[in-house]
C-alpha positions in Angstrom: -14.3 6.8 -24.3 -17.8 6.1 -23.2 -18.6 6.1 -19.5 -21.5 6.4 -17.1 -23.3 9.2 -15.3 -24.1 8.4 -11.7 -25.1 10.7 -8.8 -23.9 13.9 -10.5 -20.5 12.2 -11.4 -18.9 10.8 -14.5 -17.5 7.3 -14.1 -15.2 5.6 -16.6 -14.3 1.9 -15.7 -11.7 -0.2 -17.4 -9.8 2.3 -19.4 -6.9 0.6 -21.0 -3.5 2.3 -20.2 -1.2 -0.5 -21.4 -1.3 -3.3 -23.9 -2.0 -6.9 -23.1 1.0 -8.2 -21.1 0.5 -11.9 -22.0 2.5 -11.6 -25.3 5.2 -9.7 -23.4 5.4 -11.7 -20.2 8.1 -10.5 -17.8 8.9 -7.6 -20.0 8.2 -3.8 -19.5 4.7 -2.7 -20.4 4.0 -0.8 -23.7 1.2 1.7 -24.5 -1.9 0.2 -26.1 -2.7 0.6 -29.9 -4.7 3.7 -30.5 -8.4 3.4 -31.3 -10.9 5.7 -33.0 -14.3 4.2 -32.3 -15.6 5.1 -28.8 -14.3 2.6 -26.2 -17.0 1.4 -23.8 -15.6 2.0 -20.3 -18.5 0.6 -18.3 -17.0 -2.2 -16.3 -13.9 -2.9 -14.3 -10.8 -4.2 -16.2 -9.2 -7.6 -15.5 -7.1 -8.2 -12.3 -3.6 -9.6 -12.5 -3.3 -13.4 -12.1 -3.0 -14.2 -8.3 -3.8 -16.6 -5.6 -7.2 -16.1 -3.8 -10.7 -15.2 -4.9 -10.1 -12.0 -6.8 -12.6 -12.0 -9.8 -11.8 -11.8 -13.5 -8.1 -12.6 -13.6 -6.0 -12.1 -16.8 -2.5 -11.1 -17.9 -4.3 -8.5 -19.9 -4.6 -6.3 -16.7 -3.4 -2.8 -17.3 -6.5 -0.7 -16.7 -7.5 2.4 -14.8 -10.9 3.6 -13.4 -11.8 7.3 -13.2 -14.4 9.2 -11.1 -14.8 12.9 -11.9 -17.3 15.7 -11.2 -16.9 16.8 -14.8 -15.0 16.2 -18.0 -14.3 19.9 -18.2 -11.5 22.4 -17.7 -11.8 22.3 -13.9 -8.1 21.3 -13.3 -9.2 19.5 -10.0 -6.6 17.7 -7.8 -6.1 14.1 -8.9 -6.0 11.3 -6.2 -4.5 8.1 -7.6 -5.0 5.1 -5.3 -2.7 2.1 -5.5 -4.2 -1.1 -4.0 -2.6 -3.2 -1.3 -2.0 -7.0 -1.3 1.7 -7.2 -0.7 2.6 -7.1 -4.4 0.7 -10.4 -4.7 -3.1 -9.9 -4.5 -5.8 -7.4 -5.0 -7.0 -5.0 -7.7 -8.3 -1.4 -8.0 -11.9 -2.7 -8.4 -12.8 -3.3 -4.7 -16.0 -1.6 -3.6 -14.0 -0.3 -0.7 -12.0 1.8 -3.2 -15.1 3.3 -4.9 -14.1 6.9 -5.7 -17.5 8.4 -5.9 -17.6 9.7 -2.3 -14.2 11.4 -2.5 -14.8 12.9 -5.9 -18.2 14.3 -4.9 -17.2 15.6 -1.4 -13.8 17.1 -2.4 -14.4 18.1 -6.0 -11.4 15.9 -7.0 -10.7 13.3 -9.7 -10.1 9.8 -8.3 -8.2 7.1 -10.1 -7.7 3.5 -9.2 -5.7 1.0 -11.3 -4.6 -2.6 -11.9 -1.1 -3.8 -12.5 0.9 -7.0 -12.7 1.5 -8.8 -9.4 3.5 -11.7 -8.0 6.0 -13.3 -10.5 4.2 -11.7 -13.5 5.4 -8.3 -12.1 8.5 -9.1 -10.0 10.3 -12.3 -11.2 13.9 -11.4 -11.3 15.7 -13.2 -14.1 18.8 -11.2 -14.9 21.2 -13.7 -13.3 19.7 -16.7 -14.9 19.3 -15.7 -18.6 19.8 -12.6 -20.7 17.0 -10.7 -22.4 14.6 -10.1 -19.5 16.7 -7.7 -17.3 13.8 -5.6 -16.3 11.5 -8.4 -15.2 12.1 -7.9 -11.5 10.3 -4.5 -11.6 7.9 -5.0 -14.4 5.0 -4.4 -12.0 6.5 -1.2 -10.9 7.0 -0.1 -14.4 3.3 -0.7 -15.0 2.6 1.8 -12.3 5.0 4.3 -14.0 3.1 3.8 -17.2 -0.2 4.3 -15.5 1.1 7.6 -14.0 2.3 8.6 -17.5 -1.3 8.0 -18.7 -2.6 10.3 -15.9 -0.2 12.9 -16.8 -1.1 12.8 -20.5 -4.9 12.3 -20.3 -6.3 13.4 -17.0 -6.9 17.0 -18.1 -9.6 15.6 -20.4 -11.3 14.3 -17.3 -11.2 17.7 -15.5 -8.0 16.8 -13.5 -4.8 18.8 -13.0 -1.7 16.8 -14.2 0.4 19.1 -12.0 -1.4 18.1 -8.8 -1.4 14.4 -8.7 -1.5 12.7 -5.2 -0.7 9.0 -4.7 -2.3 7.3 -1.8 -2.3 3.6 -0.9 -2.8 1.2 1.9 -0.5 -1.7 2.9 1.2 -2.9 -0.2 -0.1 0.1 -2.0 1.8 2.3 0.4 4.9 0.1 -0.1 4.6 0.6 -3.9 4.4 4.4 -3.4 7.5 4.4 -1.2 9.3 2.4 -3.9 8.1 4.9 -6.7 9.6 7.7 -4.6 13.0 6.2 -5.3 12.5 5.2 -9.0 14.0 7.7 -11.4 11.4 6.9 -14.1 8.6 8.0 -11.7 10.2 11.4 -10.9 7.8 14.3 -11.6 4.8 12.0 -12.2 3.3 12.7 -8.8 3.4 15.6 -6.4 2.1 14.3 -3.0 2.3 10.9 -1.5 0.3 9.3 1.3 1.1 5.8 2.6 -1.4 4.1 4.8 0.1 1.2 6.9 2.4 0.5 4.1 6.2 1.0 4.0 9.1 -0.2 1.9 12.5 0.5 3.5 14.4 -2.0 1.4 13.8 -3.8 -1.8 14.8 -7.4 -2.5 18.5 -7.8 -3.2 19.3 -9.4 -6.6 20.7 -12.5 -4.8 17.5 -13.2 -2.8 15.3 -12.4 -5.8 17.3 -14.9 -7.9 16.8 -17.6 -5.2 13.0 -17.0 -5.4 13.1 -17.4 -9.2 15.0 -20.6 -8.9 12.5 -21.8 -6.2 9.6 -21.2 -8.6 11.3 -22.9 -11.5 12.0 -25.9 -9.3 8.4 -26.0 -8.1 7.3 -26.1 -11.7 10.0 -28.4 -12.9 11.0 -26.1 -15.8 13.5 -23.6 -17.0 13.0 -19.9 -17.8 12.2 -20.8 -21.4 9.5 -23.2 -20.4 8.1 -20.8 -17.8 7.4 -18.2 -20.5 5.0 -20.6 -22.2 3.1 -22.0 -19.2 -0.5 -21.1 -18.5 -0.8 -18.3 -16.0 -2.9 -20.5 -13.7 -0.2 -23.1 -13.4 2.4 -20.5 -12.4 -0.1 -19.2 -9.7 -0.5 -22.7 -8.3 3.3 -23.0 -7.7 3.4 -19.9 -5.6 2.5 -22.2 -2.6 6.1 -23.4 -2.5 8.0 -22.3 0.6 9.8 -19.1 0.3 13.6 -19.7 0.3 14.4 -16.4 2.1 11.7 -16.1 4.7 11.6 -19.9 5.2 7.9 -20.2 5.5 4.7 -19.2 3.6 4.4 -18.9 -0.1 6.9 -17.4 -2.5 7.2 -13.7 -2.2 7.8 -11.4 -5.2 8.4 -7.7 -4.8 10.5 -4.9 -6.2 14.2 -5.7 -6.8 17.4 -3.6 -6.5 18.1 -4.4 -10.2 20.4 -1.4 -10.9 18.1 -0.5 -13.8 14.6 0.7 -12.7 15.7 0.7 -9.0 19.2 1.8 -8.3 18.9 2.3 -4.5 16.6 1.0 -1.8 13.5 3.1 -1.3 14.3 4.3 2.3 17.8 3.0 2.9 20.3 4.4 3.9 18.2 7.6 3.8 15.0 9.0 2.4 15.1 9.2 -1.4 16.6 12.5 -2.4 14.6 12.7 -5.6 11.3 12.9 -3.6 12.6 15.4 -1.0 10.2 18.1 -2.5 7.2 15.8 -2.5 4.9 16.4 0.5 4.3 13.1 2.3 1.8 11.6 4.8 2.7 8.4 6.7 0.0 6.6 8.7 -0.6 3.5 10.7 -3.5 2.0 12.7 -3.2 1.6 16.5 -3.9 -2.2 16.3 -2.6 -3.3 12.9 -2.0 -7.0 13.6 -5.5 -7.6 15.0 -6.4 -7.5 11.4 -4.0 -10.4 10.4 -5.3 -13.2 12.7 -8.8 -14.8 12.7 -7.9 -17.8 14.8 -10.0 -17.5 18.1 -7.0 -19.0 19.9 -5.1 -15.9 19.3 -7.6 -14.0 21.5 -7.3 -16.6 24.3 -3.6 -17.3 24.6 -1.9 -17.8 28.0 1.2 -16.1 29.4 3.1 -19.3 29.0 2.2 -19.4 25.3 2.9 -15.8 24.6 6.7 -15.7 24.2 6.6 -18.5 21.7 3.8 -16.9 19.8 5.7 -13.6 19.6 9.0 -15.0 18.1 7.8 -15.5 14.5 5.5 -12.6 14.4 7.6 -9.6 15.7 9.8 -9.5 12.6 12.7 -8.3 14.7 15.2 -10.5 16.8 14.6 -9.5 20.4 14.1 -11.5 23.5 10.4 -12.1 23.7 10.6 -12.4 27.6 12.0 -8.9 27.8 9.2 -7.8 25.5 6.5 -9.4 27.6 8.0 -8.1 30.9 8.1 -4.5 29.5 4.6 -4.5 28.3 3.3 -5.8 31.5 5.1 -2.9 33.2 3.7 -0.4 30.8 0.1 -1.8 30.6 -0.7 -3.9 33.8 -4.3 -4.5 32.6 -3.3 -6.1 29.3 -4.1 -9.7 28.7 -1.6 -12.0 27.0 -3.5 -11.4 23.7 -3.4 -7.7 24.2 0.4 -7.8 24.7 0.7 -10.0 21.6 -1.2 -7.7 19.3 0.5 -4.5 20.7 4.0 -5.9 20.5 3.6 -7.3 17.0 2.0 -4.1 15.8 4.9 -2.0 17.3 7.6 -4.2 15.9 6.3 -4.7 12.4 4.6 -2.0 10.2 4.6 0.7 12.8 8.3 0.3 13.2 8.9 0.8 9.5 6.6 3.8 9.5 8.7 5.4 12.3 11.9 4.7 10.3 10.5 6.5 7.2 9.2 9.4 9.3 12.6 9.8 11.0 14.5 9.7 7.7 12.1 12.3 6.2 12.7 14.6 9.2 16.5 14.1 9.0 16.3 15.0 5.3 14.6 18.2 6.2 11.5 17.2 4.3 9.3 15.8 7.1 6.1 14.0 6.8 2.6 14.5 8.2 2.3 11.4 10.4 -1.0 9.9 11.7 -2.2 7.0 13.9 -5.8 5.8 13.7 -7.0 5.1 17.2 -10.8 5.2 16.4 -11.9 1.5 16.9 -14.2 -0.6 14.8 -17.5 -1.5 16.6 -17.5 -4.9 15.1 -17.7 -7.8 17.7 -18.0 -5.3 20.6 -14.7 -3.6 19.7 -12.6 -6.8 19.7 -10.7 -5.8 16.6 -9.7 -2.3 17.8 -8.3 -0.2 15.0 -6.9 -3.0 12.7 -5.1 -3.1 9.5 -7.3 -1.8 6.6 -9.6 0.1 8.9 -8.5 3.6 7.4 -9.5 2.5 3.8 -13.3 2.9 4.2 -12.8 6.0 6.4 -10.7 7.7 3.7 -12.9 6.7 0.9 -16.2 7.3 2.7 -17.3 3.7 1.8 -18.5 2.8 5.2 -21.4 0.6 3.9 -19.3 -1.3 1.3 -18.8 -5.1 1.6 -15.8 -5.8 3.8 -15.9 -2.5 5.7 -16.0 -3.0 9.5 -16.6 0.6 10.4 -20.4 0.6 10.6 -22.3 3.7 9.6 -23.1 5.2 13.0 -22.5 8.9 13.8 -19.0 8.5 15.1 -17.8 6.6 12.2 -19.3 9.2 9.7 -17.6 11.9 11.8 -14.1 10.2 11.7 -14.5 9.4 8.0 -15.5 13.0 7.1 -12.5 14.4 8.9 -10.1 12.0 7.2 -11.6 12.5 3.8 -11.4 16.2 4.1 -7.7 16.0 5.3 -6.7 13.8 2.4 -8.5 16.1 0.0 -6.7 19.1 1.4 -3.4 17.3 1.1 -4.1 16.5 -2.5 -5.1 20.1 -3.2 -2.2 21.9 -1.5 0.2 19.4 0.1 -1.1 20.2 3.5 -3.8 18.4 5.4 -4.6 21.2 7.8 -8.0 22.8 8.1 -11.4 22.9 9.8 -12.1 20.2 12.5 -8.4 19.5 13.2 -6.0 20.8 15.7 -2.8 22.2 14.0 -1.1 19.3 12.3 2.6 19.8 12.5 5.0 17.8 10.5 7.0 15.1 12.2 10.3 16.3 13.8 12.9 14.3 15.6 12.6 16.5 18.6 8.9 15.9 19.2 7.6 13.2 16.9 4.2 15.0 16.2 1.5 12.6 15.3 -2.2 13.2 14.5 -4.2 10.7 16.4 -7.5 10.1 14.6 -10.5 9.6 16.8 -13.9 11.3 17.2 -12.0 14.1 18.6 -8.7 14.1 16.8 -5.6 15.3 18.7 -1.9 16.1 17.9 0.2 14.0 20.2 4.0 14.2 20.7 5.6 10.6 20.4 2.6 8.4 21.1 3.6 5.0 22.5 7.1 6.4 23.0 8.1 3.7 25.4 7.1 1.0 22.9 9.1 2.8 20.2 12.1 2.8 22.5 11.8 -0.8 23.4 12.2 -1.9 19.7 14.6 0.7 18.3 17.4 -1.0 20.1 17.4 -3.8 17.5 17.6 -3.3 13.7 14.6 -3.7 11.5 14.9 -5.7 8.3 11.8 -5.6 6.0 10.6 -9.1 5.6 11.3 -10.7 2.3 14.1 -8.4 1.3 
């Protein structure tokens, strides 16, 4: 492979870890054909076909990128980042995920990757026609193949195949939680950090079949016809209404197919196969402020609030009770403040709590964090929204899309988080200089590291909000 030298690092972009998936659509990935001439690894590989503006889309999308301080015998910790996008969008090529800062600061090897998304990675066909029984988790099998590539090759890049840490935000964290329950992934990674991304349950085979049928109906074809359609035509059909959620476009994610996935990731308990894998579970204080750009969401009235809450809390609870309780807890909150706080507490934060509780009950607790440091953008209007921890952990504060700014407080929080993640990759423990003692989460105290300019360990932060929503069951949307 032929890569680049930049700022004292070696960078290899677009390394092929799997063969072109187009000839094997909906099937498990296979390793690429070997090569002898040096392979130019100078540009990002293709992204999976998807909705949105992601550049350079193709079904030939199984590529990794590597940043390393040296292709030597250093045996450095390896930090493998899995991108978010709810199994539907994104790639490992975003400037926010540039691994140079982490690699240089922590003397680690950083890997990002692409894999199949949406129906190309998660279209479940087993109940419709024989021969594609693994299609519902093809995208997860791509990740397993990528981690096998890391195991077999990363030593040549100065990495330690026995110290591989997975970290990922949003859908990336959900993918990591799913890998923790996949037998094929056992032993391929040794630490796991999920950032605002959880996966308690996978799609059941019945719901997954309904989605496949909805896609076929939208395309007016059958499974044999689907196999021959252009990828772009399949992507266009994803705007069809999801038959399970009842709104939005079609969702495709991991499936309880009894082949690659024989249990739900975090139901009814934490996955036993990963009990020995140190885990970090994080969220941001104001997750859902990152989900809404409509100015009306920041100017709603008390009369509008209950109706706005119902479709966004993701749990079935009386919205008037929720509003009343929040007004008791936080008298200074506006209706919009209550909306964002309640939807954050009832959605991704709720699932993070469940995972932390299950790990603690298993006797293999996680290091739990909450990011309170707020973005300075628009005079702090966004608080600490979904995705804010990405540039802080990568040190990509000036990258396009980052809303951290580059002021001293942002650099301080970023440095503290980068160092903690590197220590976690190195030894499975984030503790070290600049932090109070970070104790793992227990059911008795619910210890949580609150990230701010002055980080602090807090027992059961927002405990009253947690108790409000724990009275109703949480069902992960789409499953």
